[in-house]
C-alpha positions as CSV (number, residue, x, y, z in Angstrom):
1,M,32.1,37.3,-22.2
2,K,28.7,37.7,-23.9
3,E,29.3,40.6,-25.6
4,L,32.6,39.3,-27.0
5,F,30.7,36.3,-28.0
6,R,27.8,38.4,-29.6
7,R,30.7,40.4,-31.6
8,L,32.3,37.0,-33.0
9,S,28.8,35.4,-33.6
10,L,28.0,38.7,-35.9
11,C,31.0,37.6,-38.1
12,P,31.7,34.1,-38.0
13,R,34.0,33.5,-40.7
14,I,36.2,36.0,-39.4
15,A,35.9,34.6,-36.0
16,W,37.2,31.5,-37.4
17,E,39.7,33.4,-39.1
18,I,41.3,34.9,-35.9
19,L,41.1,31.4,-34.0
20,A,43.3,30.3,-36.9
21,A,45.3,33.1,-36.9
22,S,45.9,32.9,-32.9
23,F,46.5,29.1,-33.1
24,L,49.6,29.9,-35.9
25,T,50.7,32.8,-34.0
26,N,51.1,30.9,-30.7
27,L,52.4,27.8,-32.6
28,M,55.2,29.7,-34.1
29,S,56.1,31.4,-30.8
30,L,56.9,27.8,-29.4
31,A,60.0,28.0,-31.5
32,S,61.9,30.1,-29.5
33,S,61.9,27.7,-26.2
34,V,62.4,24.7,-29.3
35,Y,65.4,26.9,-30.3
36,V,66.8,27.1,-26.9
37,I,66.4,23.2,-25.8
38,L,67.8,22.2,-29.3
39,V,70.8,24.5,-29.1
40,L,71.7,23.4,-25.5
41,N,71.1,19.7,-26.1
42,R,72.4,19.4,-30.0
43,Y,74.9,22.2,-30.8
44,V,76.3,22.5,-27.2
45,G,76.6,18.8,-27.0
46,Y,78.4,18.2,-30.3
47,G,79.7,21.5,-31.4
48,F,78.6,21.0,-35.3
49,D,77.8,24.4,-36.7
50,G,75.7,23.6,-39.7
51,T,73.3,22.4,-36.8
52,L,73.5,25.8,-35.0
53,Y,73.1,27.8,-38.6
54,T,69.8,25.7,-39.6
55,L,68.0,26.2,-35.8
56,T,69.0,30.0,-36.2
57,I,67.4,30.4,-39.6
58,G,64.3,28.1,-38.8
59,V,63.6,30.0,-35.3
60,L,64.1,33.2,-37.1
61,I,61.3,32.1,-40.3
62,A,59.0,30.7,-37.4
63,S,59.3,34.4,-35.7
64,G,58.8,36.5,-38.7
65,L,55.8,33.9,-39.6
66,G,54.4,34.8,-35.9
67,F,54.9,38.5,-36.1
68,A,52.9,38.0,-39.7
69,F,50.1,36.0,-38.3
70,G,50.2,38.4,-35.1
71,E,49.7,41.0,-37.5
72,V,46.8,39.5,-39.5
73,R,44.9,38.4,-36.3
74,T,45.0,41.9,-35.1
75,R,43.7,43.6,-38.0
76,L,40.9,41.0,-38.0
77,A,39.9,41.7,-34.5
78,G,39.8,45.2,-35.3
79,V,37.0,44.6,-38.0
80,V,35.2,42.4,-35.6
81,S,34.9,45.2,-32.8
82,Q,34.9,48.0,-35.6
83,G,30.9,47.5,-36.6
84,P,29.3,46.9,-33.2
85,S,31.4,49.9,-31.6
86,E,29.9,52.1,-34.4
87,D,26.6,50.9,-33.9
88,L,26.6,52.0,-30.3
89,G,28.0,55.3,-31.2
90,E,25.3,55.7,-33.6
91,R,22.5,54.2,-31.1
92,T,23.8,56.9,-28.1
93,L,23.9,59.7,-30.8
94,S,20.4,58.7,-31.9
95,A,19.4,58.5,-28.3
96,L,20.9,62.0,-27.4
97,A,19.6,63.5,-30.2
98,R,15.8,61.9,-30.1
99,T,14.9,60.8,-26.8
100,R,12.2,62.7,-25.1
101,L,12.7,66.0,-23.5
102,V,10.7,65.1,-20.6
103,D,12.5,61.7,-20.1
104,L,15.7,63.2,-20.8
105,N,15.6,66.0,-18.5
106,R,14.9,63.4,-15.5
107,L,18.4,62.3,-15.7
108,P,20.6,63.2,-12.7
109,V,22.9,66.1,-13.1
110,G,26.2,64.6,-14.9
111,R,24.2,61.4,-16.0
112,H,24.7,62.6,-19.7
113,Q,28.6,63.2,-19.3
114,E,28.7,59.7,-17.8
115,M,26.8,58.4,-20.7
116,L,29.4,59.5,-23.2
117,G,32.4,58.2,-20.8
118,A,30.3,55.0,-20.9
119,L,30.2,54.8,-24.1
120,Q,34.0,55.3,-24.8
121,Q,34.7,52.6,-22.1
122,A,32.4,50.0,-23.7
123,Q,34.6,50.9,-27.4
124,S,37.6,50.8,-25.7
125,S,37.2,47.7,-23.6
126,F,36.7,45.5,-26.9
127,D,39.2,46.6,-28.9
128,A,41.8,44.6,-30.8
129,A,44.3,44.0,-28.1
130,N,41.6,42.9,-25.9
131,V,40.1,40.5,-28.4
132,T,43.1,38.7,-29.3
133,A,44.2,38.0,-25.5
134,M,40.8,36.7,-24.8
135,L,40.9,34.3,-27.7
136,D,44.6,33.3,-26.8
137,A,43.3,31.4,-23.7
138,P,42.6,28.2,-25.3
139,F,46.0,28.2,-26.7
140,M,47.6,27.9,-23.2
141,L,46.9,24.5,-23.5
142,L,49.0,24.1,-26.6
143,F,52.3,25.4,-24.0
144,L,51.0,23.5,-21.1
145,L,51.2,20.4,-23.6
146,A,54.7,21.2,-24.4
147,I,55.9,21.4,-20.8
148,A,54.2,18.0,-20.4
149,L,56.4,16.5,-22.9
150,I,59.5,17.8,-21.1
151,H,58.1,16.6,-17.8
152,P,54.6,15.9,-16.5
153,W,55.2,17.4,-13.2
154,L,56.8,20.8,-14.7
155,M,53.3,20.9,-16.4
156,V,51.5,20.2,-12.9
157,L,53.5,23.5,-11.2
158,T,52.7,25.7,-14.2
159,F,49.1,25.0,-13.9
160,V,48.9,25.5,-10.2
161,A,50.6,28.8,-10.5
162,L,47.9,29.7,-12.9
163,C,45.2,28.6,-10.8
164,L,46.7,30.5,-8.2
165,I,46.8,33.7,-10.1
166,C,43.2,33.3,-11.4
167,V,41.9,32.9,-8.0
168,F,43.9,35.9,-6.5
169,T,42.8,38.1,-9.5
170,L,39.0,37.3,-9.4
171,S,39.2,37.4,-5.6
172,G,40.6,40.7,-5.6
173,L,37.8,41.5,-8.2
174,R,34.9,40.8,-6.0
175,K,36.3,42.7,-3.3
176,G,37.1,45.9,-5.1
177,E,33.5,46.6,-7.3
178,A,32.3,48.0,-4.6
179,D,34.8,50.6,-4.1
180,G,35.2,51.1,-7.5
181,L,31.5,52.1,-7.6
182,K,31.9,54.5,-4.9
183,F,35.0,56.1,-6.5
184,Q,33.3,56.3,-9.7
185,Q,30.4,58.0,-8.0
186,Q,32.7,60.8,-6.0
187,T,34.6,61.3,-8.8
188,Q,31.4,62.2,-11.1
189,E,30.3,64.7,-8.2
190,H,33.7,66.1,-7.7
191,R,33.7,66.9,-11.5
192,N,30.2,68.5,-11.2
193,L,31.4,70.6,-8.5
194,L,34.4,71.7,-10.5
195,S,32.0,72.6,-13.5
196,S,29.7,74.5,-11.2
197,A,32.2,76.3,-9.8
198,V,33.7,77.6,-13.2
199,S,30.3,77.9,-14.9
200,S,29.2,80.0,-11.7
201,A,32.5,82.2,-11.2
202,E,30.8,85.4,-10.7
203,T,28.4,83.8,-8.3
204,V,31.1,82.6,-6.4
205,R,33.2,86.2,-6.2
206,A,30.1,87.9,-5.5
207,F,28.5,86.2,-2.8
208,L,31.7,84.8,-1.2
209,G,31.4,81.0,-2.2
210,G,35.1,80.3,-1.8
211,E,34.9,79.2,1.8
212,F,31.9,76.9,0.8
213,L,33.9,75.5,-2.0
214,R,36.8,74.9,0.0
215,R,34.8,72.9,2.5
216,T,33.2,70.8,0.0
217,W,36.4,70.3,-2.1
218,R,38.4,69.2,0.8
219,K,35.7,66.8,1.8
220,Q,35.4,65.5,-1.6
221,V,39.0,65.0,-2.0
222,D,39.5,63.3,1.2
223,T,37.2,60.7,0.4
224,L,38.7,60.3,-2.9
225,A,41.9,59.7,-1.4
226,D,40.5,57.3,0.7
227,L,39.0,55.3,-1.7
228,G,41.8,55.7,-4.2
229,A,44.1,54.4,-1.5
230,A,42.0,51.4,-0.9
231,L,41.8,50.9,-4.2
232,E,45.6,51.1,-5.0
233,K,46.3,49.0,-1.9
234,R,44.1,46.2,-3.3
235,R,46.1,46.8,-6.9
236,L,49.5,46.6,-5.0
237,A,48.3,43.4,-3.2
238,G,47.2,41.8,-6.3
239,R,50.4,42.6,-8.2
240,M,52.5,41.3,-5.3
241,R,50.7,38.0,-5.2
242,Q,51.1,37.6,-8.9
243,E,54.7,38.4,-8.9
244,S,55.5,36.1,-5.6
245,V,53.3,33.3,-7.7
246,T,55.7,34.0,-10.8
247,V,59.2,34.0,-8.7
248,L,57.8,30.6,-6.8
249,L,57.1,29.1,-10.0
250,R,60.6,29.8,-11.3
251,V,62.3,28.8,-8.2
252,F,60.4,25.3,-8.1
253,I,60.8,24.7,-11.9
254,Y,64.5,25.4,-11.6
255,A,64.7,23.1,-8.1
256,F,63.0,20.5,-9.5
257,G,64.2,20.6,-12.6
258,A,67.6,20.4,-11.8
259,M,66.7,17.4,-9.5
260,L,65.5,15.9,-12.6
261,A,68.3,16.8,-14.9
262,V,71.1,15.4,-12.3
263,S,68.8,12.4,-12.2
264,G,69.1,11.9,-15.9
265,S,65.5,12.1,-16.3
266,M,65.6,15.5,-18.1
267,S,68.2,17.7,-19.8
268,V,69.5,21.0,-19.3
269,G,68.1,22.3,-21.9
270,G,64.5,21.0,-21.4
271,L,64.9,22.6,-18.1
272,I,65.5,26.1,-19.6
273,G,62.9,25.6,-22.5
274,A,60.5,24.4,-19.7
275,S,61.1,27.8,-17.8
276,I,60.6,29.8,-20.7
277,L,57.3,27.7,-21.5
278,S,55.6,28.0,-18.0
279,G,56.4,32.0,-18.2
280,K,54.6,32.2,-21.2
281,V,51.8,30.4,-19.8
282,L,51.7,33.0,-17.0
283,Q,52.1,35.8,-19.2
284,M,49.0,34.7,-21.3
285,G,47.0,34.2,-18.4
286,S,47.8,37.7,-16.9
287,S,46.8,39.2,-20.1
288,F,43.7,37.3,-20.5
289,L,42.8,38.2,-16.9
290,Q,43.5,41.9,-17.8
291,A,41.3,41.7,-20.9
292,Y,38.6,40.0,-19.3
293,L,38.4,42.8,-16.2
294,A,38.3,45.2,-19.1
295,T,35.5,43.3,-20.9
296,R,33.7,43.4,-17.8
297,R,34.1,46.8,-17.1
298,G,33.1,47.3,-20.8
299,E,29.7,45.0,-20.2
300,Q,29.1,47.2,-17.0
301,A,29.6,50.3,-19.0
302,L,26.8,48.9,-21.7
303,A,24.5,47.7,-19.3
304,R,24.5,51.7,-18.2
305,L,24.2,52.8,-21.7
306,E,21.2,50.3,-22.1
307,E,19.4,52.3,-19.4
308,F,19.9,55.2,-21.5
309,H,19.0,53.5,-24.6
310,A,15.6,52.4,-23.0
311,L,14.4,55.9,-22.7
312,P,11.3,56.5,-25.2
313,L,12.6,58.0,-28.4
314,E,10.6,60.3,-30.6
315,P,9.5,58.6,-33.6
316,L,11.6,58.8,-37.2
317,S,8.3,58.9,-39.2
318,G,4.8,60.1,-39.1
319,A,2.3,62.2,-40.9
320,A,3.4,65.1,-42.8
321,L,0.9,67.8,-44.1
322,R,1.2,69.0,-47.6
323,E,0.7,72.5,-46.5
324,Y,0.3,73.8,-42.8
325,S,-1.6,76.8,-42.4
326,G,-0.7,77.7,-38.9
327,R,-3.8,76.6,-37.3
328,L,-3.3,75.2,-33.4
329,E,-5.7,73.4,-31.0
330,F,-5.7,72.8,-27.3
331,R,-8.0,70.0,-26.7
332,D,-8.2,69.2,-23.1
333,V,-4.6,69.5,-22.2
334,G,-3.0,68.9,-18.8
335,F,0.8,68.9,-18.0
336,A,2.6,67.9,-14.9
337,Y,6.3,67.3,-14.1
338,S,7.0,64.0,-12.7
339,G,7.3,64.2,-8.6
340,S,5.5,67.4,-8.6
341,T,2.1,67.5,-6.0
342,S,-0.2,69.2,-8.8
343,P,-0.2,70.0,-12.8
344,L,1.2,73.2,-14.0
345,F,-2.2,73.4,-15.8
346,E,-5.0,71.4,-16.8
347,S,-8.3,71.2,-18.8
348,L,-6.9,73.7,-21.2
349,S,-9.0,74.1,-24.7
350,F,-9.0,76.9,-27.3
351,V,-8.2,77.1,-31.1
352,L,-5.4,79.5,-32.4
353,A,-6.6,80.1,-36.3
354,P,-4.2,81.1,-39.0
355,G,-2.7,84.4,-38.1
356,S,-3.7,84.6,-34.5
357,V,-1.4,86.4,-31.9
358,L,-1.6,84.8,-28.6
359,C,0.4,86.5,-25.7
360,V,0.7,84.2,-22.5
361,T,1.8,85.8,-19.2
362,G,2.3,84.6,-15.5
363,F,4.3,84.8,-12.6
364,N,8.2,82.8,-13.0
365,G,7.4,79.6,-12.5
366,A,3.9,79.6,-13.6
367,G,4.3,77.3,-16.5
368,K,4.9,80.1,-19.5
369,S,8.2,78.2,-21.1
370,T,6.7,74.5,-20.3
371,F,3.4,76.1,-22.1
372,C,5.4,77.0,-25.1
373,K,7.3,73.8,-25.2
374,V,4.0,71.7,-25.4
375,A,2.7,73.8,-28.2
376,A,6.1,73.3,-30.2
377,G,5.8,69.9,-29.8
378,L,9.1,69.4,-27.7
379,L,7.2,68.2,-24.4
380,E,4.0,65.9,-24.8
381,P,1.3,66.7,-22.8
382,G,0.2,64.5,-19.8
383,R,-3.5,64.4,-21.1
384,G,-5.2,65.9,-24.0
385,Q,-4.0,66.8,-27.3
386,V,-2.2,69.5,-29.2
387,L,-3.4,69.6,-32.9
388,A,-1.8,71.2,-35.9
389,D,-4.7,71.6,-38.8
390,G,-6.6,68.7,-37.0
391,V,-3.7,66.3,-36.8
392,D,-2.4,65.4,-33.3
393,L,1.5,66.6,-33.2
394,R,2.4,63.3,-31.8
395,Q,0.9,61.8,-35.2
396,L,3.0,64.0,-37.5
397,A,6.9,63.4,-38.1
398,P,8.9,65.3,-35.8
399,D,11.4,66.7,-38.5
400,W,8.6,68.0,-40.7
401,W,6.7,69.4,-37.8
402,R,9.6,71.3,-36.6
403,R,10.1,72.8,-40.0
404,Q,6.7,74.5,-39.9
405,L,8.1,76.2,-36.7
406,L,9.9,79.6,-35.7
407,Y,11.0,78.5,-32.2
408,L,13.1,80.8,-29.6
409,P,13.6,79.3,-26.2
410,Q,13.6,81.3,-23.0
411,E,17.0,80.3,-22.5
412,P,19.1,79.7,-25.9
413,T,21.7,77.1,-26.1
414,L,24.6,77.0,-28.9
415,L,26.3,74.1,-29.9
416,N,30.4,74.1,-30.0
417,T,31.1,74.9,-33.7
418,T,30.9,78.4,-35.7
419,L,27.8,80.8,-35.8
420,R,27.0,80.1,-39.1
421,E,26.5,76.4,-38.5
422,N,24.3,77.6,-35.3
423,I,22.1,79.8,-37.1
424,A,21.6,77.5,-40.2
425,L,21.5,74.3,-38.0
426,A,18.2,73.0,-39.7
427,D,18.9,74.1,-43.1
428,P,18.8,70.8,-45.3
429,D,21.3,72.7,-48.0
430,P,23.5,74.7,-45.4
431,L,25.7,75.3,-48.5
432,G,23.5,76.4,-50.9
433,Q,22.5,80.0,-52.0
434,A,19.3,79.9,-51.1
435,C,20.3,79.5,-47.3
436,Q,23.4,82.0,-47.6
437,E,20.1,84.6,-48.6
438,R,18.4,83.6,-45.8
439,L,20.8,83.9,-43.4
440,N,22.1,87.4,-44.3
441,H,18.4,88.7,-44.0
442,A,18.2,86.5,-40.4
443,V,21.2,88.1,-39.0
444,R,20.1,91.8,-40.1
445,A,16.4,91.1,-38.7
446,A,17.8,89.9,-35.3
447,A,20.2,93.1,-35.2
448,L,23.5,90.9,-35.3
449,R,25.4,92.7,-37.8
450,R,26.9,95.2,-35.4
451,F,28.5,92.5,-33.1
452,L,29.7,90.7,-36.4
453,D,31.4,93.6,-37.4
454,T,33.4,93.7,-34.2
455,S,34.5,89.8,-34.9
456,R,37.6,89.6,-37.3
457,Q,35.8,86.3,-37.9
458,G,32.2,87.1,-38.4
459,L,29.7,84.4,-38.7
460,D,32.5,81.8,-38.7
461,M,33.6,82.8,-35.2
462,P,33.9,79.5,-33.2
463,V,31.4,79.2,-30.2
464,T,32.7,77.7,-27.2
465,E,31.0,76.4,-23.8
466,G,27.7,75.9,-25.6
467,G,27.6,79.9,-26.0
468,K,27.9,80.8,-22.5
469,S,31.0,83.0,-22.9
470,L,28.7,85.2,-25.1
471,P,26.3,87.8,-23.5
472,L,22.7,86.8,-22.9
473,G,21.5,89.4,-25.2
474,I,23.8,88.5,-28.3
475,R,23.1,84.6,-27.4
476,R,19.2,85.5,-27.6
477,R,20.0,87.2,-31.1
478,I,21.7,84.2,-32.4
479,A,18.8,82.1,-31.5
480,L,16.4,84.6,-33.2
481,A,18.2,84.7,-36.1
482,R,18.1,80.4,-36.5
483,A,14.4,80.5,-35.4
484,L,14.2,83.2,-38.8
485,M,15.8,80.6,-40.8
486,N,12.9,78.2,-40.8
487,Q,9.8,79.2,-43.4
488,G,6.9,77.4,-41.3
489,R,3.4,79.3,-40.5
490,L,3.9,78.9,-36.6
491,A,6.2,81.3,-34.4
492,V,6.4,79.8,-30.6
493,F,8.9,82.8,-28.9
494,D,9.6,82.6,-25.1
495,D,10.2,85.8,-23.5
496,P,11.7,87.1,-26.5
497,T,13.1,90.6,-25.5
498,E,14.4,89.4,-22.0
499,G,18.0,90.4,-21.7
500,L,17.9,92.8,-24.8
501,D,19.2,96.4,-25.2
502,S,16.5,99.0,-27.0
503,E,18.0,97.7,-30.4
504,G,17.3,94.2,-29.7
505,C,13.8,95.0,-28.5
506,L,13.2,97.0,-31.6
507,A,14.3,94.1,-33.6
508,V,11.9,92.0,-32.2
509,Y,9.2,94.1,-32.1
510,A,9.8,94.5,-36.0
511,I,10.2,90.9,-36.4
512,L,6.7,90.1,-35.0
513,N,4.9,92.7,-36.8
514,A,6.5,91.6,-39.9
515,L,5.4,87.8,-38.9
516,A,2.0,89.2,-38.1
517,K,1.8,91.0,-41.4
518,A,2.5,87.7,-43.1
519,G,-0.2,85.6,-41.5
520,H,1.9,83.6,-39.3
521,T,0.4,82.4,-36.0
522,I,2.3,83.7,-33.2
523,L,2.5,82.2,-29.6
524,I,4.8,84.5,-27.2
525,A,5.1,84.3,-23.7
526,T,6.1,87.8,-22.4
527,A,5.8,90.5,-19.9
528,D,6.7,92.8,-22.0
529,P,4.4,96.0,-21.7
530,N,5.2,97.1,-25.7
531,I,4.1,93.4,-26.6
532,L,1.2,93.0,-24.4
533,K,-0.3,96.2,-25.2
534,G,-0.8,95.4,-28.8
535,A,-2.1,91.9,-27.9
536,V,-5.9,90.4,-28.5
537,L,-5.4,87.1,-26.8
538,V,-3.9,87.4,-23.5
539,L,-3.5,83.9,-21.6
540,D,-3.1,84.2,-17.8
541,M,-1.0,81.1,-16.7
542,N,-1.3,82.0,-13.0
543,Q,-5.0,81.0,-13.2
544,K,-5.0,77.8,-12.0
545,P,-5.6,74.8,-12.4
546,T,-6.8,76.0,-16.0
547,P,-5.3,79.0,-17.4
548,A,-7.7,81.6,-18.5
549,F,-8.0,84.3,-21.1
550,V,-7.9,87.6,-19.5
551,S,-9.1,90.0,-22.3
552,A,-12.1,88.3,-24.0
553,P,-10.9,88.1,-27.9
554,A,-12.4,90.3,-30.3
555,P,-15.2,88.3,-32.6
556,G,-13.8,87.0,-36.3
557,P,-11.7,84.4,-38.0
558,K,-8.8,84.8,-36.2
559,Q,-9.8,82.8,-33.2
560,E,-12.5,80.6,-31.9
561,Q,-12.8,79.8,-28.5
562,A,-13.4,75.8,-27.9
C-alpha cells in the first residue's frame, strides 16, 4: 500500500482524476441494478411501453458512459505506474552495470537472475488493473449505501459477508507466506541445477553425472511437489471459503428479502436489485484483495531490489587527465577476498614507467587474474593505492579510465548480440567510419578473419549464451579484437595465449610486439615461455605475502623500483 500511495503522490493531479473517474464509473454501474428494480416495479406493474423504452435508453447511455470513464481511469492509472516502473528499471540496470565488481561477485549464485525476476514482479504488481482495483475499494460504500436504501438489514448481511471474505483471505495469506518463500527458494535451486546441467553437458556425460542429477532432481521435484500441493490446498481452501460465503449471502438475501417482500416491506424488484448489488460488492472486495496481495508481493520484490540497489556503485564522475602517458604505480597495495583467511597479496609497491612491459607469473590461484583486475581498476585494493600518472584510480572517472585500457580477461564473456556489436562495445560512435576502420584492423590483428569467412553472417552473426557456444579460442580472439578497439596507453592481458592455436598465439605475439614498439605500457599474466623469455620485469605471485620481482630489471628510464 505504501508504494501505491507513493506513486499516486508523485502525480497528485492524475490521482484525483483517477478517483473522479472511478467514482463516475461506479456510479454508472449502479444503473443496471436501478434498471432491474424500475422495470420490475414500474413496467411489469403498469405495462406502459414508454417507461420500458425510457429506462432501456437510459441504462444503455449510463453503461456507455461507465465504459468510457473506465477506459479513461485505466489509461490514467497506467500513466501513474509508468514513470516509477521505468525509474525502477533504470535503477536496476544501473546497479547491474555500475555495482562494484567485488560486491557484485559476493551475491550468491542465481541471485542476479532473482533480481531480474523481482524487477518484473514489482513492475507487474502495480499495473493499471491493480491500481484501479485498489482505488475502487472506497466506492464499495456507494453500493452498500444503495443496498441500505433498499433495506438496512440486507446491507448488514452484505457487509458481514464482505468482512468474512477479508478475514479468510488475510488469514490464508499469513499462513501461506512462509511456504511461498520456501517454494520460491526451492524453485531457484531447481533452476540452478537445470542451468548447470545444460552448461556442463560434457561433464555430465564424461564423468557419469547422470545418476547424481537424477537423485538431486527427484529430491528437488519431490520437495517442490510437496510445497506446491500445500500451497494449492491453501488456495483451494480459500477459494471454497469465498464461494461458500457468496452462496450463503445470496441464500440469505433471497430468504430474508422474500420475507420482507411478502410482508410488504420491500418490493420484488428491490429484492432482485439488492441481490445484484450485493454480488457487485463481493466482486469488488475480491478484486481489491487480489490487487492487495499482488501489491504486497510487489513490495516484497521491491525490498529485495533495494538490497541490490544498496550495493556500492562506481562513481559516474571523477577526474579525467588531458593525456595519459601509460605510467602505473602500485603503492603499498594489498587485496583479500571477503571470507578468506589471508590476503592474496599485500605491501606490493612498484612503478611501471610508460612503455614498460611487466609479466606476472604464478600457480593457479596465486592471484594473477585478481592482480590484473586491480591494475585495470575493476577491483579496488583493500589497502594502498593504484595510481595512473600519479592519480588514484578511485579518483578518476571510470568511463574515462576504461577508455585508456586495452583489457583482455582470462575468461572472456560476450553479450547476446552480434559479433560486430560485441567487438565495438565501448566505441562511442559504432556506426562511424573511423570505428569501422578500427574494427577491421582489430579483426585482422586478432586472426578472426578465417573464422568470419566460414560464417554466412560474418560480423553480424548473433552471439548466444554469452558466447559459451563458441570455442574458447574464438571467444578469446573476439575479446582480443574488442580490447584492440580502445586507443589507450595501458594494455592488461590476462593469459592471452591460453586456449589458442599456433595461429592465434602468433597473432598475440605480433600484437604485443606492435604495442611495445608503439610505447604502450603492457601488463601480462602468463605462463607462456615465448612471452616470458623476452620479459625484463617478471613479478612472481607465488611469493607470499608480498610478490617479488624474480629477475632484476635492467636500469634505465623504463622502470623504477618503489
